C-alpha positions as CSV (number, residue, x, y, z in Angstrom):
1,X,227.4,-98.1,-39.7
2,X,225.2,-96.1,-37.3
3,X,225.8,-95.7,-33.6
4,X,223.4,-98.4,-32.5
5,X,224.9,-100.9,-34.9
6,X,228.4,-100.0,-33.6
7,X,227.4,-100.6,-30.0
8,X,225.8,-104.0,-31.0
9,X,229.1,-104.9,-32.8
10,X,231.1,-104.0,-29.8
11,X,228.9,-105.9,-27.4
12,X,229.1,-109.1,-29.5
13,X,232.8,-108.8,-30.1
14,X,232.5,-108.3,-33.9
15,X,235.0,-106.2,-35.8
16,X,233.9,-102.8,-37.0
17,X,234.0,-102.1,-40.7
18,X,236.3,-99.4,-42.0
19,X,234.8,-96.0,-42.1
20,X,234.7,-94.0,-45.2
21,X,235.1,-90.7,-43.4
22,X,235.6,-89.2,-39.9
23,X,232.5,-89.5,-37.6
24,X,230.9,-86.2,-36.6
25,X,231.6,-85.1,-33.0
26,X,228.0,-85.6,-32.1
27,X,228.1,-89.2,-33.2
28,X,231.2,-89.9,-31.1
29,X,229.4,-88.3,-28.0
30,X,226.3,-90.5,-28.6
31,X,228.5,-93.5,-28.9
32,X,230.2,-92.8,-25.6
33,X,226.9,-92.3,-24.0
34,X,225.5,-95.6,-25.3
35,X,228.6,-97.5,-24.3
36,X,228.3,-96.1,-20.7
37,X,224.7,-97.2,-20.6
38,X,225.4,-100.6,-22.1
39,X,228.5,-101.3,-19.9
40,X,227.9,-99.3,-16.7
41,X,230.8,-99.1,-14.2
42,X,230.2,-99.1,-10.4
43,X,230.6,-95.7,-8.8
44,X,233.5,-95.5,-6.4
45,X,233.2,-92.8,-3.7
46,X,236.1,-90.5,-3.4
47,X,238.6,-91.5,-0.7
48,X,236.9,-94.9,-0.3
49,X,239.1,-97.3,1.6
50,X,239.3,-101.0,2.5
51,X,240.5,-101.7,6.1
52,X,243.5,-104.0,6.5
53,X,242.8,-105.0,10.1
54,X,246.1,-103.4,11.2
55,X,245.0,-100.4,13.3
56,X,248.2,-98.4,13.0
57,X,248.3,-98.8,9.2
58,X,244.6,-98.0,8.8
59,X,244.8,-94.9,10.9
60,X,247.9,-93.6,9.2
61,X,246.6,-94.2,5.7
62,X,243.2,-92.6,6.3
63,X,241.2,-95.8,6.8
64,X,243.1,-98.4,4.8
65,X,244.0,-99.2,1.2
66,X,242.4,-96.9,-1.4
67,X,239.8,-98.4,-3.7
68,X,240.1,-97.6,-7.4
69,X,243.9,-97.2,-7.1
70,X,247.3,-98.9,-6.8
71,X,249.0,-99.2,-3.4
72,X,252.7,-100.2,-3.6
73,X,254.2,-101.8,-0.6
74,X,258.0,-102.3,-0.6
75,X,260.0,-104.5,1.8
76,X,263.7,-103.7,1.2
77,X,264.9,-105.8,4.1
78,X,264.9,-109.6,4.3
79,X,262.2,-111.0,6.7
80,X,260.4,-107.7,6.7
81,X,257.0,-109.3,7.3
82,X,255.4,-109.4,3.9
83,X,254.0,-112.9,4.5
84,X,252.6,-111.9,7.9
85,X,250.9,-108.9,6.2
86,X,249.3,-111.2,3.6
87,X,248.1,-113.5,6.3
88,X,246.6,-110.6,8.2
89,X,244.7,-109.4,5.1
90,X,243.4,-112.9,4.5
91,X,242.2,-113.1,8.1
92,X,240.5,-109.7,7.8
93,X,238.7,-110.9,4.6
94,X,237.6,-114.1,6.3
95,X,236.1,-112.2,9.2
96,X,234.4,-109.6,7.0
97,X,233.2,-112.3,4.5
98,X,234.7,-111.0,1.3
99,X,237.0,-112.5,-1.2
100,X,240.7,-111.6,-2.0
101,X,242.6,-112.4,-5.2
102,X,246.3,-113.2,-4.5
103,X,248.5,-113.3,-7.5
104,X,251.7,-115.2,-6.5
105,X,254.4,-113.9,-8.9
106,X,257.0,-116.5,-7.9
107,X,254.8,-119.4,-6.7
108,X,256.1,-118.8,-3.2
109,X,253.0,-118.4,-1.1
110,X,252.6,-121.0,1.7
111,X,249.0,-121.6,2.6
112,X,249.6,-124.3,5.2
113,X,249.7,-121.9,8.3
114,X,246.3,-120.4,7.4
115,X,244.0,-123.4,7.7
116,X,241.0,-124.2,5.4
117,X,238.7,-121.5,6.9
118,X,240.7,-118.5,5.7
119,X,241.6,-120.2,2.4
120,X,237.9,-120.3,1.4
121,X,238.1,-116.5,1.0
122,X,241.1,-116.3,-1.4
123,X,241.6,-117.0,-5.1
124,X,245.2,-118.0,-5.4
125,X,246.7,-117.4,-8.9
126,X,250.1,-119.1,-9.1
127,X,252.7,-117.7,-11.5
128,X,256.4,-118.1,-12.0
129,X,257.1,-115.0,-14.1
130,X,256.4,-111.3,-13.4
131,X,255.0,-110.8,-16.9
132,X,252.3,-113.4,-16.4
133,X,251.5,-112.1,-12.9
134,X,251.0,-108.5,-14.2
135,X,248.8,-109.9,-17.0
136,X,246.7,-111.8,-14.3
137,X,246.3,-108.5,-12.4
138,X,245.0,-106.8,-15.6
139,X,242.4,-109.6,-16.0
140,X,241.2,-109.5,-12.4
141,X,240.9,-105.7,-12.4
142,X,238.8,-106.0,-15.5
143,X,236.5,-108.4,-13.6
144,X,236.0,-105.9,-10.8
145,X,234.4,-108.4,-8.4
146,X,237.2,-108.6,-5.8
147,X,237.4,-105.9,-3.1
148,X,241.1,-106.5,-2.8
149,X,243.6,-107.8,-5.4
150,X,247.2,-108.5,-4.2
151,X,250.1,-108.8,-6.7
152,X,253.1,-110.3,-4.9
153,X,256.4,-109.6,-6.8
154,X,258.7,-109.6,-3.8
155,X,260.7,-112.7,-4.8
156,X,260.8,-112.0,-8.5
157,X,264.3,-111.1,-9.8
158,X,265.1,-107.4,-10.1
159,X,266.1,-107.8,-13.8
160,X,262.8,-109.4,-14.5
161,X,260.9,-106.5,-12.8
162,X,262.9,-103.9,-14.7
163,X,261.4,-105.2,-17.9
164,X,257.9,-104.2,-16.9
165,X,257.4,-100.7,-18.5
166,X,255.8,-97.9,-16.6
167,X,253.0,-97.9,-19.2
168,X,251.9,-101.2,-17.8
169,X,251.4,-99.7,-14.4
170,X,249.5,-96.7,-15.8
171,X,247.3,-99.1,-17.7
172,X,246.6,-101.0,-14.5
173,X,245.8,-97.8,-12.7
174,X,243.3,-96.9,-15.3
175,X,241.8,-100.4,-15.0
176,X,241.4,-99.9,-11.2
177,X,240.0,-96.4,-11.3
178,X,236.3,-97.2,-12.1
179,X,236.2,-100.2,-9.9
180,X,235.6,-100.8,-6.1
181,X,238.8,-102.7,-5.9
182,X,241.9,-101.9,-3.9
183,X,245.0,-103.1,-5.9
184,X,248.0,-103.9,-3.6
185,X,251.4,-104.6,-5.3
186,X,254.2,-106.0,-3.1
187,X,257.7,-105.4,-4.3
188,X,261.3,-105.3,-3.0
189,X,262.1,-101.9,-4.4
190,X,259.8,-99.0,-5.3
191,X,259.0,-99.1,-9.1
192,X,255.5,-97.8,-9.6
193,X,255.4,-94.1,-10.2
194,X,251.6,-94.1,-10.6
195,X,250.9,-95.6,-7.2
196,X,248.3,-93.6,-5.3
197,X,249.7,-94.8,-1.9
198,X,253.2,-96.0,-1.2
199,X,254.1,-98.0,1.9
200,X,257.3,-99.5,3.2
201,X,257.8,-102.3,5.7
202,X,260.8,-101.4,7.9
203,X,261.1,-104.6,9.9
204,X,264.2,-106.9,9.7
205,X,263.4,-109.8,11.9
206,X,265.6,-112.7,13.0
207,X,264.4,-116.3,13.5
208,X,264.0,-115.6,17.2
209,X,261.8,-112.6,16.4
210,X,259.6,-114.8,14.2
211,X,259.0,-117.3,17.0
212,X,257.4,-114.6,19.1
213,X,253.6,-114.2,19.3
214,X,251.6,-111.2,18.0
215,X,254.2,-110.3,15.3
216,X,251.5,-108.6,13.1
217,X,251.0,-106.1,15.9
218,X,254.7,-105.2,15.7
219,X,254.8,-104.6,11.9
220,X,256.5,-101.2,11.3
221,X,255.1,-99.4,8.2
222,X,256.3,-96.2,6.7
223,X,253.3,-94.5,4.9
224,X,253.9,-92.2,2.0
225,X,250.8,-90.6,0.4
226,X,251.0,-89.0,-3.0
227,X,248.4,-86.3,-3.5
228,X,248.6,-83.7,-6.2
229,X,252.4,-84.0,-6.5
230,X,252.9,-83.5,-2.7
231,X,254.4,-86.3,-0.6
232,X,253.1,-86.6,3.0
233,X,255.0,-89.0,5.3
234,X,253.5,-90.7,8.3
235,X,254.7,-93.5,10.5
236,X,252.8,-96.6,11.6
237,X,253.7,-99.4,13.8
């Protein structure tokens, strides 16, 4: 089978016949070139960011969440403000007129406080198992049409999350790299070694705290950037 036929088979989803010998290096290079032309990926500018709408977080992280990469946000304390952060991100998306995909790993998201206006800008994927939620993240990153994909695993059981191999996160990182999508994963404990940016919510609010106004402005975030093996710590909030 020649290179053109191989590309046609790939494009149509047909299986390739077994080869009788190893393909020459030149043919492999031609095949990669044709695949790149047939299935072009959008160019992502280095250090591109998507703003969260939280000024302290955006300033500390260099402009927001990195596109083409994974951001892991952990919230080790109860009532740390994860839901408030999600609401803020949805509000920012509604104001800027773009769409967010929210993968709800434990079917715990409460849309009622948001109102219909903000909900028009979100695709809500409801899951009950972490495995299914991670699989949904893979599919949405393949799509590449959402500026921001959020995977919420905060309420999934620790033993369930420990079954997710690191290879799954590396695969998701590779899925995200050629796309203009920022992939935000919310967890209770840090578990993604391949995350480009790591954040931690340091709040621990009481019921009285939650009854106060402007809580999003009081979110305390610890920012840890991972660059070339070096860890730089910055405070926000």
